[in-house]
N, C-alpha and C positions, 0 to 999 in steps of 0.2 A: 350293907345290903345294897344289891343293885336296882334301881327303880326303873330304868330304861335307857335308850340311846339319847343322848343330848344333842350332838351333832356331828357331822361328817364335813371332814376339812377337804378342800380342793385347792390346789396351787396354779394359778393361770398367769400368762404372760401379760394379759391387758385385764386389771381389775374391772375398769369401767365398761368394758364390753361385756364382761362375765356378769355384773350385775344387771346390765340391761337384759342380757338373755335370760338369766333366772328370773327375773323379775316380770318381764314380759312373756316367756315363753311357758312359764310355770305358776306365774301367780304369787311367788314367794315374796315377803315383805321385809327390806332393810331395817334392822332393829339396833344395831351397833356398828359404828365404824372405828377405827384407831388408825392412826400413824404410828408407827415405832422406829425410834432411830436411837439405835444402842440403849434402850429402856433396860436398865439391870434387872428388874422384877421379869420381864418377859425374858430378856436372856436366860434368866435361871430355871423359869418354867419349860421353855423349849429346849435348853440344854446346849445351845450356841451362843458364841460370843460376837458382840457388835451387829445384832441383826438389824437391819434395816427393810422395813416392810409396811406394806397397807393390808388391813383387815376388813371386811366386810361381814357380819353375821346376817344371815336371812333367815327367816322363820318361815318352816314348811308346815304343811299340816300336824304334823305330830312328831316333829324334831326340826333341828336346823341344819343349816349348809353353812360351812364357814369359810369364805373365799380369800385366800391369801395371793398376794403379790410381792415376792421378795426381791429386792434390789442387791442386798447382801446377806449372806453368802450367796454368789451366782448360782441361780438354780441349774439343775441339769435335767434333761428331759427322759424320765425312767418309766413312762407309761408302757404298759405290757398289754401282753395278750390276755384274754379272759383266764387261760389255764396257768397262768404265772403266780408265783408266790406275791404276797403282799395284799393291798386292798384295790382289787382289779376293776371293781364297779360299783355303782350304787343302784337301787332299784327303787323305781317310784310306782306307787301303786296307782293304777287310773281305773276309769269306770266305762270307757267306750273308746277300744282298741284303734278301731278305723278312723274315727274322728281324731284322736290324739296324734295317730301317725301323720295325716294330713296336717293338722294343724302346726305341729311341730316343725316339720318340714319347710313351713314359711318362716320360721325363726332359725333357721340355719342347722337343723339337725339332719344327718344321715344315718341312715338304718342299714343293718346287714343283710337284709332280705324283707320277705313278707312276714308278717307275724306268726307264730306256730300257734293255732288255735287248739285247745282241746275242751272236754267237757266242763272242767272245774275251773280251768283257768287258761289265760293266753299270754305269751311272752315274746318279747324281742329285744334284742340289743341294738344300741344307736351310738353316735357320738354327737358330743356337744361341739360346737364350733372351735374349741381347744383340744379336740381329740380325747377327752374324757370319755369314758364308757359309761352309758347310762342305759339300765334296763327297765323297760315298760312292762309292768306286770299287772293284767286284768284279771280278778278273782270274779268267778261267775256263780260260785255255790256257797251256800254256808253249811255245806255239809260238814265240814271238818272246823272245829274252833279257831283254830289257826288261820284258816282262810276266809273267814266271815268277812263280807264286803263292809269297807269302811264309808263313813259320809263322805261326800264329794266336798272337796276344798274348791271354793268358789273362785273363780280369778276375777 
């Protein structure tokens, strides 16, 4: 039985910079750190041989973000456009679009344009300092059960 989403993994080239960004910009909290150097159990879980990587698990309001920086095997940059196959973005629910756009720009995020604002929701795609796509999604109405506003995660 599926009980929910646990985490989303993001590979980055500088994990220290990524931890600083995700904790300062979004208020996520570091709850686990691992340095893996050919750890046999990790190799089996991931399905690769001789991995060498650092991992930091960050707690978000209702899930976790798992940051990875691999030294071996050497990563390839396969970030894509939002329309390509795979996991092209993560969406973070927010409660004040204009304030968040302004605040996140000070942390190095860039955005594809102005937020698209509707009666029930507003949204915009942006990029973290590493080029990963992050959607900001503001729900304005509780008219539909799956769109009910969530409690604000305090930073």
